[in-house]
Steps between C-alpha positions, in 0.01 A plus 500: 500500500609861445572677826591846622522675837301821540360750746147633477466880502276663762152614404591870476770419245273280290241780508749746352616247245141419407440868414802496268386172341154644437666776295709245307190302411366809320798513261454380143495118498461483877156345477644204308750406774446256785526677835555321829296604799656663804521171694760383244730802547830429672868598512717214380808458719645191333402287201593132530364377167408134470535321835432132575195448721709321766710817553200720583447405869864567596512819296177621663641431845820690422313797359271509803801507735665776294180705504473472880863621538447798267397832645238712325647721230395806304399449140410765245373464143755628249470464125347219306489332165395187314638162404373194323436692174276747684300233679622582851530841662725553799545771759848556635580522866754692701 
């Protein structure tokens, strides 16, 4: 399975981002694109690619331990773009 580690942005951040996405949807061709809903929005921290199913439990345990050891940190939206031949939009973080 394809795996990645991510953090979920707080509601106030997704609210701001949703307002920007609403404007993007109005652009020419925007109505023909597939848009994910806010529950699917996340900040990817690491992409692992294809991972064997038997690796997932240990990886999940390690990520959980790392998350518990990590203090809260500031995160701001900075920049953005697209990949996948325009199929995926991304917002940068700082």
